[in-house]
MARZARO-486101 format. One record per atom (N, C-alpha, C, O, CB): residue in one letter; x, y, z. Coordinates in steps of 0.1 Angstrom, whole numbers, padded with zeros to 4 digits, always signed. Atoms other than C-alpha are relative to their C-alpha. Glycine has a CB too. Layout:
! MARZARO-486101
aXYZ/...
END
This chain:
! MARZARO-486101
m+0008-0012+0000/m+0000+0000+0000/m+0009+0012+0000/m+0018+0013+0008/m-0009+0000+0012/e-0008-0013+0000/e+0013+0035-0009/e-0003+0007+0013/e-0014+0007+0019/e-0004+0008-0012/i+0002-0008-0012/i+0018+0057+0021/i-0002+0015-0004/i+0006+0020-0012/i+0013-0001+0010/n+0002-0014+0002/n+0004+0092+0020/n-0008+0005+0012/n-0010-0002+0022/n-0008+0003-0013/y+0006-0006-0012/y-0013+0116+0044/y-0013-0007+0004/y-0017-0006+0015/y-0003+0015-0003/e+0013+0006-0002/e-0046+0097+0040/e+0000-0013+0008/e-0010-0016+0014/e-0007-0002-0013/n+0000+0012-0007/n-0034+0065+0056/n+0011-0001+0011/n+0015-0012+0014/n+0002-0012-0010/l-0010-0001-0011/l-0010+0076+0083/l-0007-0004+0013/l-0019-0001+0015/l+0007+0013+0001/n+0005+0003-0013/n-0015+0062+0118/n+0002+0012+0009/n+0008+0022+0006/n+0006-0012+0006/s+0000-0011-0009/s-0019+0085+0148/s+0014+0004+0005/s+0017+0016+0006/s-0008-0003+0013/m-0014-0003-0004/m+0018+0082+0159/m+0007+0008-0012/m+0014+0018-0009/m+0007-0012+0004/q-0007-0006+0011/q+0030+0091+0124/q-0005+0015-0002/q+0002+0024-0005/q-0003-0008-0013/l+0006-0013+0001/l+0006+0121+0123/l+0006+0009+0010/l+0009+0021+0008/l-0015-0001+0001/d-0005-0008-0011/d+0018+0133+0157/d+0014+0005-0003/d+0018+0016+0000/d-0001-0008+0013/v-0014-0003+0003/v+0054+0132+0146/v+0001+0010-0011/v+0009+0020-0010/v+0008-0013-0004/l+0000-0010+0011/l+0047+0151+0113/l-0005+0013+0005/l+0000+0024+0001/l-0009-0005-0011/k+0005-0013-0005/k+0027+0177+0132/k+0011+0007+0009/k+0012+0019+0008/k-0013-0002+0009/e-0010-0006-0008/e+0055+0182+0157/e+0011+0005-0009/e+0017+0016-0006/e+0006-0011+0010/l-0010-0005+0010/l+0079+0185+0128/l-0005+0014-0006/l+0003+0023-0008/l+0002-0010-0012/g+0005-0012+0005/g+0056+0212+0114/g+0001+0011+0010/g+0005+0023+0006/g-0015-0002-0003/n-0002-0010-0010/n+0057+0231+0147/n+0014+0005+0001/n+0016+0017+0002/n-0004-0006+0014/i-0014-0004-0001/i+0095+0230+0149/i+0004+0008-0012/i+0011+0018-0011/i+0009-0013+0001/g-0003-0007+0012/g+0098+0240+0113/g-0005+0014-0001/g+0002+0024-0005/g-0005-0007-0012/a+0006-0013-0001/a+0074+0269+0117/a+0007+0010+0009/a+0009+0021+0006/a-0015-0001+0003/g-0007-0009-0010/g+0092+0282+0148/g+0013+0004-0006/g+0017+0016-0004/g+0002-0008+0012/n-0013-0004+0006/n+0126+0281+0130/n-0002+0010-0012/n+0006+0019-0013/n+0007-0012-0005/a+0003-0009+0011/a+0110+0299+0100/a-0002+0014+0005/a+0003+0024-0001/a-0011-0005-0009/v+0003-0013-0006/v+0097+0327+0121/v+0012+0006+0006/v+0014+0019+0006/v-0012-0001+0010/t-0012-0005-0005/t+0130+0330+0139/t+0009+0006-0011/t+0015+0016-0009/t+0008-0011+0007/a-0007-0005+0011/a+0147+0334+0105/a-0005+0013-0005/a+0002+0022-0009/a+0000-0011-0011/l+0006-0012+0005/l+0122+0360+0095/l+0003+0012+0010/l+0006+0023+0006/l-0015-0001-0001/s-0004-0010-0010/s+0129+0379+0128/s+0014+0005-0002/s+0016+0017-0001/s-0001-0006+0014/k-0014-0004+0002/k+0166+0379+0120/k+0001+0009-0013/k+0008+0019-0014/k+0009-0012-0001/m+0000-0007+0013/m+0159+0391+0084/m-0005+0014+0002/m+0001+0024-0003/m-0009-0007-0010/l+0006-0013-0003/l+0137+0420+0097/l+0007+0008+0011/l+0006+0020+0012/l-0014-0002+0003/d-0006-0006-0012/d+0159+0427+0127/d-0010+0005+0010/d-0008+0016+0015/d+0010+0011-0004/k+0011-0004-0008/k+0127+0429+0147/k-0004-0012+0008/k-0003-0024+0004/k-0011+0006-0007/k+0005+0011-0008/k+0112+0408+0175/k-0014-0004-0006/k-0023+0004-0007/k-0002+0005+0015/i+0012+0006+0005/i+0085+0386+0160/i-0006-0009+0010/i+0000-0019+0014/i+0003-0007-0014/n+0007+0009-0009/n+0059+0370+0182/n-0008-0010-0008/n-0014-0006-0018/n-0009+0008+0010/m+0007+0010+0007/m+0044+0337+0171/m-0009-0008+0009/m-0006-0012+0020/m+0010-0010-0007/e+0009+0009-0007/e+0013+0319+0182/e+0004-0015-0003/e+0011-0017-0013/e-0015+0003-0004/v-0002+0014+0003/v+0014+0281+0184/v-0006-0004-0013/v-0018-0002-0015/v-0006-0009+0012/p+0005+0003+0013/p+0011+0269+0148/p-0011-0011+0001/p-0011-0020+0009/p+0011-0005-0009/q+0010+0010+0002/q-0020+0249+0138/q+0004-0009-0011/q+0004-0005-0023/q-0014+0006-0002/v-0004+0009+0010/v-0010+0218+0119/v-0011-0010-0003/v-0016-0017+0006/v+0013-0008+0004/r+0011+0008+0004/r-0037+0200+0100/r+0003-0008-0013/r+0011-0004-0021/r-0012+0009-0002/i+0000+0008+0012/i-0041+0173+0074/i-0014+0003-0007/i-0024+0000+0000/i+0003-0015+0002/l+0012-0003+0007/l-0067+0183+0048/l+0001-0002-0015/l+0012-0003-0020/l-0006+0014+0003/e-0001+0002+0014/e-0076+0178+0012/e+0004+0013-0007/e+0000+0024-0003/e-0014-0004-0006/l-0005-0011+0007/l-0058+0201-0012/l-0011+0009-0005/l-0010+0021-0005/l+0009-0004-0011/a+0011-0007+0006/a-0091+0211-0028/a-0007+0009+0011/a-0015+0018+0008/a-0010-0009-0006/e+0007-0007-0011/e-0103+0224+0007/e+0008+0013+0004/e+0003+0021+0011/e-0002-0009+0012/v-0008-0011-0004/v-0074+0248+0011/v-0005+0014-0003/v-0005+0023+0005/v+0014-0001-0006/p+0005-0014+0003/p-0090+0278-0007/p-0011+0005+0010/p-0012+0017+0012/p-0006+0000-0014/e+0010-0004-0009/e-0118+0277+0019/e+0006+0007+0012/e-0001+0015+0019/e-0008-0012+0005/i-0006-0006-0011/i-0093+0288+0045/i+0001+0015-0002/i+0001+0023+0007/i+0015-0005+0002/f-0001-0014+0004/f-0090+0321+0026/f-0014+0007-0003/f-0015+0019-0006/f+0009+0002-0012/g+0013-0005+0003/g-0128+0325+0021/g-0006-0005-0013/g-0016+0000-0017/g+0000+0014+0001/g+0005+0006+0013/g-0132+0306-0012/g+0010+0001-0011/g+0021+0007-0010/g-0012+0008-0004/a-0009+0002+0012/a-0115+0298-0045/a+0003+0013-0007/a+0013+0014-0014/a-0005-0010-0009/e-0002-0012+0008/e-0120+0333-0059/e+0006+0012+0008/e+0008+0023+0003/e-0014+0004-0005/v-0007-0010-0008/v-0103+0352-0031/v+0014+0001-0004/v+0021-0009-0004/v-0002-0003+0016/p-0014-0002+0004/p-0070+0367-0042/p+0010-0003+0012/p+0008+0001+0023/p+0003+0014-0005/v-0011+0003-0010/v-0038+0354-0024/v+0013+0002-0007/v+0014+0002-0019/v-0002-0015+0005/t-0014+0001+0005/t-0001+0355-0027/t+0005-0014+0002/t+0004-0019+0014/t+0009+0011+0007/g-0006+0013-0002/g+0015+0321-0033/g+0014-0001-0005/g+0018+0004-0015/g-0008-0010-0009/i-0014+0002+0003/i+0052+0313-0032/i+0003-0015+0000/i+0001-0022+0010/i+0009+0007+0011/y-0002+0014+0002/y+0061+0279-0046/y+0014-0004-0001/y+0022+0003-0008/y-0008-0005-0013/l-0014+0005+0001/l+0093+0259-0042/l+0000-0015-0001/l-0009-0022+0004/l+0009+0004+0013/r-0002+0015+0002/r+0104+0224-0052/r+0011-0005+0009/r+0022+0001+0009/r+0002-0003-0015/m-0011+0007-0008/m+0123+0201-0028/m+0006-0011-0008/m-0001-0018-0015/m-0006-0005+0014/e-0007+0011+0007/e+0149+0178-0042/e+0011-0005+0010/e+0014+0001+0020/e+0006+0004-0013/g-0010+0006-0008/g+0175+0155-0027/g-0005-0014+0006/g-0011-0022-0001/g+0004+0009+0012/d+0004+0012-0006/d+0168+0127-0002/d-0015-0001+0002/d-0021-0012+0003/d+0006-0002+0014/i+0014+0000+0000/i+0132+0138-0001/i-0004+0010-0011/i+0002+0021-0013/i-0006+0004+0014/s+0004-0010+0011/s+0114+0154-0031/s-0015+0003+0003/s-0023-0005+0009/s+0002-0007-0014/g+0014-0005-0002/g+0081+0173-0031/g-0001+0015-0002/g+0008+0021-0008/g-0005-0004+0014/n+0003-0014+0002/n+0067+0207-0030/n-0004+0007+0013/n-0010+0002+0022/n-0011+0002-0010/i+0004-0009-0011/i+0063+0236-0006/i-0007+0012-0006/i-0002+0018-0015/i+0012+0004+0009/m+0007-0013+0004/m+0038+0264-0010/m-0002+0008+0013/m-0007+0003+0023/m-0014-0003-0007/f+0002-0009-0011/f+0037+0294+0013/f-0011+0010-0005/f-0009+0017-0015/f+0013+0008+0004/l+0011-0008+0005/l+0003+0311+0009/l-0004+0011+0011/l-0005+0008+0023/l-0012-0009-0002/l+0004-0011-0009/l-0007+0345+0023/l-0013+0007-0005/l-0014+0009-0017/l+0012+0010+0000/p+0011-0009+0004/p-0040+0364+0023/p+0006+0013-0005/p+0017+0017-0001/p-0010+0003+0011/m-0005-0012+0005/m-0035+0397+0004/m+0003+0010+0011/m+0013+0017+0011/m-0010+0006-0010/e-0003-0009-0011/e-0038+0417+0036/e+0013-0003+0007/e+0020+0006+0011/e-0012+0000+0009/s-0012+0004-0006/s-0011+0397+0052/s+0013+0003-0008/s+0023+0006-0003/s+0000-0015+0004/s-0011-0004+0009/s+0011+0402+0022/s+0004+0014+0001/s+0016+0018+0002/s-0003-0003-0015/k-0003-0014-0002/k+0008+0439+0026/k+0006+0003+0013/k+0016+0011+0014/k-0013+0008-0002/v-0006-0002-0013/v+0015+0438+0063/v+0014-0005+0001/v+0023+0002+0007/v-0009-0007+0011/l-0014+0006+0000/l+0046+0416+0057/l+0009+0010-0007/l+0020+0012-0003/l+0000-0014-0006/l-0008-0009+0007/l+0059+0441+0032/l+0002+0013+0008/l+0013+0019+0008/l-0007+0004-0014/d-0001-0011-0008/d+0052+0469+0056/d+0010-0002+0011/d+0018+0007+0015/d-0014+0004+0007/m-0010+0003-0010/m+0072+0451+0083/m+0014+0001-0006/m+0024+0006+0000/m-0002-0015+0005/l-0013+0001+0006/l+0101+0447+0058/l+0005+0014-0005/l+0016+0017-0003/l-0001-0010-0012/m-0004-0012+0006/m+0101+0480+0040/m-0007+0013+0004/m-0002+0024+0000/m-0002-0001-0015/g+0008-0012-0004/g+0076+0504+0056/g-0008+0005-0011/g-0006+0001-0023/g+0010+0011+0004/g+0008-0005+0011/g+0049+0521+0037/g-0012-0010-0003/g-0010-0018-0011/g+0007+0003-0012/y+0011+0010+0001/y+0015+0503+0040/y-0006+0001-0014/y-0008+0012-0020/y-0010+0003+0010/r+0006+0000+0013/r+0000+0492+0007/r-0015+0000+0001/r-0021-0008+0007/r+0005-0013-0008/d+0015-0001+0000/d-0036+0503+0002/d-0006-0008-0011/d-0017-0014-0009/d-0004+0015-0001/g+0006+0007+0011/g-0042+0488-0032/g+0006-0015-0001/g+0013-0019+0007/g+0004+0007-0013/d-0005+0014+0002/d-0036+0452-0045/d+0011-0001-0010/d+0015-0012-0013/d-0012-0008-0005/e-0011+0000+0009/e-0009+0462-0069/e+0014+0001+0007/e+0016+0009+0015/e-0001+0012-0010/f-0014+0001-0005/f+0027+0453-0061/f+0010+0004-0011/f+0008+0000-0022/f+0003-0013+0007/d-0011-0003+0010/d+0058+0468-0078/d+0010-0011+0000/d+0010-0021+0008/d+0006+0014+0003/d-0010+0010+0001/d+0088+0448-0088/d+0008-0002+0013/d+0012-0014+0016/d+0010+0004-0011/m-0008+0001-0013/m+0106+0455-0055/m-0009-0008+0010/m-0003-0016+0018/m+0003+0014+0006/d+0009+0008-0008/d+0075+0442-0036/d+0001-0015-0003/d+0002-0023+0006/d-0014+0006-0001/l+0000+0014+0004/l+0074+0410-0056/l+0013-0007+0003/l+0013-0018+0008/l-0003-0001-0015/s-0013+0006-0003/s+0111+0404-0052/s+0001-0002+0015/s+0007-0013+0020/s+0012+0010-0004/a-0001+0002-0015/a+0108+0409-0014/a-0009-0011+0005/a-0005-0019+0013/a-0005+0013+0007/l+0008+0011-0003/l+0079+0385-0012/l+0006-0013-0003/l+0005-0023+0004/l-0014+0001-0007/e-0008+0012+0004/e+0099+0359-0031/e+0010-0003+0010/e+0012-0015+0014/e+0005+0001-0014/e-0011+0003-0009/e+0128+0363-0008/e-0005-0004+0014/e+0001-0013+0020/e+0008+0013+0002/i+0006+0004-0013/i+0106+0361+0023/i-0005-0015-0001/i-0002-0023+0008/i-0012+0009+0004/g+0004+0014+0002/g+0091+0329+0009/g+0011-0010+0000/g+0011-0021+0005/g-0008-0002-0013/n-0012+0009+0000/n+0125+0315+0002/n+0006-0002+0013/n+0010-0013+0017/n+0011+0007-0009/i-0005+0001-0013/i+0137+0322+0037/i-0008-0009+0009/i-0003-0017+0016/i+0002+0014+0007/l+0009+0008-0009/l+0107+0307+0054/l+0000-0014-0004/l+0001-0023+0004/l-0015+0005-0001/a+0000+0014+0005/a+0106+0276+0032/a+0014-0006+0002/a+0015-0018+0006/a-0003-0001-0015/g-0013+0005-0002/g+0144+0273+0034/g+0003-0004+0015/g+0009-0014+0018/g+0010+0010-0004/s-0002+0002-0014/s+0143+0275+0072/s-0008-0013+0004/s-0003-0021+0012/s-0005+0011+0009/y+0007+0012-0003/y+0116+0248+0073/y+0007-0012-0005/y+0008-0022+0003/y-0014+0001-0007/t-0007+0012+0005/t+0135+0224+0051/t+0013-0002+0007/t+0018-0014+0008/t+0002+0002-0015/s-0012+0002-0008/s+0167+0231+0071/s-0003-0008+0013/s+0004-0016+0017/s+0006+0013+0003/s+0004+0007-0012/s+0148+0220+0102/s-0003-0015-0003/s+0001-0024+0004/s-0013+0006+0006/l+0003+0013+0004/l+0136+0189+0084/l+0013-0008-0003/l+0014-0020+0001/l-0009+0000-0013/a-0013+0006+0003/a+0171+0181+0072/a+0008-0003+0013/a+0014-0014+0014/a+0009+0009-0009/a-0007+0002-0013/a+0186+0186+0107/a-0006-0011+0008/a+0001-0019+0015/a+0000+0013+0008/l+0007+0010-0008/l+0160+0163+0123/l+0001-0014-0006/l+0000-0024+0002/l-0015+0004+0002/t+0000+0014+0006/t+0163+0135+0098/t+0013-0004-0006/t+0015-0015-0009/t-0010+0000-0012/g-0013+0003+0006/g+0199+0138+0086/g-0001-0001-0016/g+0009-0006-0022/g+0005-0013+0005/m+0001+0001+0015/m+0186+0141+0050/m+0006+0012-0006/m+0008+0023+0000/m-0015+0000-0004/n-0005-0011+0008/n+0201+0162+0023/n-0012+0005-0008/n-0018-0002-0017/n+0012-0005-0010/i+0011-0006+0007/i+0174+0186+0010/i+0004+0013-0006/i+0010+0021+0000/i-0012+0001+0010/r-0003-0012+0007/r+0177+0213-0016/r-0014+0006-0004/r-0023-0002-0006/r+0009-0002-0012/v+0012-0006+0005/v+0150+0238-0026/v+0003+0009-0012/v+0014+0014-0013/v-0007+0009+0011/s-0002-0008+0012/s+0145+0255-0059/s-0002+0015+0002/s-0005+0019+0013/s-0011-0005-0010/v+0002-0015+0000/v+0144+0292-0067/v-0016+0002+0001/v-0023-0006-0005/v+0005+0007-0013/p+0015-0001-0002/p+0109+0304-0055/p-0007+0006-0013/p-0001+0014-0020/p-0002+0009+0012/a+0009-0006+0010/a+0081+0311-0080/a-0011+0007+0007/a-0018+0001+0016/a-0004-0011-0010/l+0011-0008-0006/l+0056+0338-0071/l-0012+0001-0008/l-0011+0003-0021/l+0005+0014+0004/a+0012-0002+0007/a+0020+0340-0081/a-0010+0008+0009/a-0012+0005+0021/a-0007-0014-0004/i+0011-0007-0007/i-0007+0365-0071/i-0012-0001-0009/i-0013+0004-0020/i+0004+0016+0002/d+0012+0003+0008/d-0041+0353-0082/d-0010-0005+0010/d-0008-0005+0022/d+0004-0012-0011/m+0010+0005-0009/m-0073+0338-0069/m+0005-0013+0006/m+0013-0020+0000/m-0013-0003-0008/a-0005+0012-0007/a-0067+0310-0044/a-0001-0013-0008/a+0008-0021-0008/a-0007-0002+0014/g+0002+0012+0008/g-0082+0283-0066/g+0010-0001-0011/g+0015-0012-0014/g-0014+0000-0006/a-0010+0000+0011/a-0059+0293-0095/a+0014-0003+0005/a+0021-0010-0001/a+0000+0014-0008/v-0013+0002-0005/v-0028+0294-0074/v+0002-0015+0004/v+0013-0020+0002/v+0003+0009+0013/l-0001+0014-0004/l-0035+0259-0061/l-0003-0010-0011/l-0002-0022-0009/l-0010-0002+0012/s+0004+0009+0011/s-0046+0245-0094/s+0011-0009-0005/s+0009-0020-0009/s-0006+0007-0012/v-0012+0008+0006/v-0011+0234-0105/v+0003-0012+0009/v+0004-0023+0004/v+0012+0009-0001/p-0002+0012-0008/p-0004+0212-0074/p-0011-0010+0000/p-0009-0022+0001/p+0004+0004+0014/i+0011+0009+0001/i-0039+0198-0076/i+0001-0009-0012/i-0001-0021-0011/i-0013+0008+0000/i-0001+0008+0013/i-0034+0187-0112/i+0012-0009+0001/i+0012-0021-0003/i+0002+0010-0012/q-0012+0008+0000/q+0002+0176-0106/q+0000-0012+0010/q+0005-0023+0007/q+0012+0009+0003/f-0002+0010-0011/f-0002+0157-0074/f-0012-0007+0005/f-0012-0013+0015/f+0007+0007+0012/g+0012+0007-0004/g-0037+0145-0073/g+0001-0015+0001/g-0006-0022+0008/g-0011+0003-0009/h-0001+0014+0000/h-0025+0110-0080/h+0006-0005+0013/h+0004-0017+0016/h+0010-0004-0011/m-0006+0005-0013/m-0008+0108-0045/m-0011+0000+0011/m-0007-0002+0022/m+0012+0009+0004/g+0010-0002-0010/g-0041+0112-0028/g-0001+0015+0001/g+0009+0022-0001/g+0003-0007+0014/d+0002-0014+0001/d-0055+0147-0024/d+0002+0007+0013/d-0002+0018+0015/d-0014+0003-0004/s-0002-0006-0013/s-0043+0154+0012/s+0014+0006+0001/s+0023+0002-0005/s-0002-0010+0010/v-0013-0007-0003/v-0016+0178+0023/v+0001+0004+0014/v-0009+0003+0022/v+0001+0013-0009/m-0002-0005-0013/m-0001+0190+0055/m+0000+0015+0000/m+0008+0021-0007/m+0013-0005+0007/l+0001-0014-0001/l-0011+0226+0063/l+0005+0005+0013/l+0000+0000+0024/l-0015+0005-0003/i-0005-0006-0013/i+0009+0246+0089/i-0004+0014+0000/i+0001+0023-0008/i+0016-0002+0001/e+0006-0014-0001/e-0011+0277+0098/e+0007+0007+0011/e+0006+0003+0022/e-0015+0000+0002/t-0008-0008-0010/t+0011+0303+0115/t-0004+0014+0001/t-0005+0021-0009/t+0015-0001-0003/h+0003-0014-0002/h+0001+0336+0130/h+0012+0006+0007/h+0016+0001+0018/h-0013+0001+0009/f-0011-0007-0006/f+0029+0360+0138/f-0002+0015-0001/f-0009+0020-0010/f+0014-0004-0006/s+0003-0014-0001/s+0031+0396+0147/s+0013+0008+0004/s+0022+0002+0011/s-0011+0004+0009/e-0010-0009-0004/e+0054+0426+0152/e-0007+0013+0004/e-0012+0020-0005/e+0011+0002-0011/g+0008-0012-0005/g+0039+0453+0174/g-0015-0003-0003/g-0020-0014+0001/g+0004+0013-0007/n+0014+0002+0004/n+0003+0457+0161/n-0002-0005-0014/n-0013-0004-0019/n-0007+0014+0002/k+0001+0006+0014/k+0011+0442+0127/k-0001-0015+0001/k+0008-0022+0007/k+0012+0005-0008/h+0003+0014-0002/h-0004+0408+0124/h+0000-0007-0014/h-0006-0002-0024/h-0013-0003+0007/v+0000+0007+0013/v+0003+0382+0096/v-0004-0014+0002/v+0000-0021+0012/v+0015+0000-0006/k+0005+0014+0000/k-0014+0349+0089/k+0007-0007-0012/k+0004-0003-0024/k-0015-0001-0001/g-0007+0008+0010/g+0008+0325+0069/g-0003-0014+0000/g-0006-0020+0010/g+0015+0002+0001/n+0004+0014+0001/n+0000+0291+0056/n+0010-0007-0009/n+0013-0004-0020/n-0014-0002-0007/l-0010+0008+0008/l+0027+0266+0046/l-0006-0014-0003/l-0010-0021+0006/l+0013-0001+0009/l+0005+0013+0004/l+0017+0236+0026/l+0012-0009-0003/l+0021-0005-0011/l-0009+0001-0012/l-0011+0010+0002/l+0040+0205+0026/l-0006-0011-0008/l-0016-0018-0003/l+0007-0005+0013/i+0006+0010+0009/i+0033+0181-0003/i+0012-0009-0005/i+0017-0007-0016/i-0007+0006-0012/p-0011+0009+0004/p+0060+0153-0004/p-0005-0009-0012/p-0017-0013-0012/p+0005-0009+0012/d+0003+0010+0011/d+0061+0130-0035/d-0002-0013+0007/d+0003-0016+0018/d+0011-0001-0010/v+0004+0012-0005/v+0047+0096-0029/v+0012-0008+0004/v+0013-0014+0016/v-0008-0009-0010/e-0012+0009-0002/e+0081+0078-0031/e+0008+0005+0012/e+0016-0002+0018/e+0009-0001-0012/s-0008-0006-0011/s+0095+0102-0004/s-0006-0003+0013/s+0001-0001+0023/s+0002+0015-0003/f+0007+0001-0013/f+0070+0094+0022/f+0006-0011+0009/f+0009-0009+0021/f-0015-0003-0002/v-0006+0011-0008/v+0084+0061+0033/v+0014+0004+0006/v+0017+0001+0017/v+0001-0013-0008/n-0013-0004-0004/n+0119+0075+0034/n+0000+0010+0012/n+0007+0009+0021/n+0008+0006-0012/l+0002-0010-0010/l+0108+0105+0055/l-0004-0007+0013/l+0002-0004+0024/l-0010+0010-0004/l+0005+0006-0012/l+0089+0083+0080/l+0011-0009+0006/l+0011-0010+0018/l-0013-0008-0003/e-0010+0008-0005/e+0118+0059+0083/e+0011+0008+0007/e+0015+0005+0018/e+0007-0008-0011/k-0010-0009-0007/k+0142+0088+0091/k-0005+0005+0013/k+0002+0008+0022/k+0003+0011-0010/l+0006-0005-0012/l+0117+0100+0117/l-0002-0011+0010/l-0007-0008+0021/l-0013+0007-0003/g+0001+0012-0009/g+0116+0065+0132/g-0014-0005+0002/g-0017-0011+0012/g+0005+0003+0013/v+0014+0004-0002/v+0079+0059+0127/v-0006-0007-0013/v-0018-0008-0015/v-0009+0012+0003/a+0005+0007+0012/a+0077+0040+0094/a-0006-0014+0004/a-0011-0021-0005/a+0012-0002-0011/
END
């Protein structure tokens, strides 16, 4: 039987959720260093859900979001998506560069900054994964999309529907002063990587 999120036992799920917590904490620490500001983080909510259900977190498939996509390669392969509501994207840019964005249009500097933030957050998460498992993991250059939630998620839905339609969602709320950001990290390992990952975590 193929192993995917849909047929994990409770111990395997608990270990993956704890991994999500650790990874999210390290990612926010990296963001704090990047911004040179104290970032407060709530305890992340780690859930397993169907990929097609993810747009509902943002209020529906037609709600615009910022999506930053990276590919993992090495001892584990798969995909990482960092998804932000538009309002959180603006607040995150305000944290980084100052100057709150009233409209939904971002300039080239904004887009570059969002890509770099996504790269740092996903890179920190995969570094945590590598450190905990002893795996060699590389991530691709980030690809950025600003579109409706359903459109941003359509590519992984088409590409990875064959592995079962479930993903691990790590929902993280963090803030700096009165500025609050809601970030959602999706981890979508390839089917063949699941057994290797669980073996390295000692729960295969």
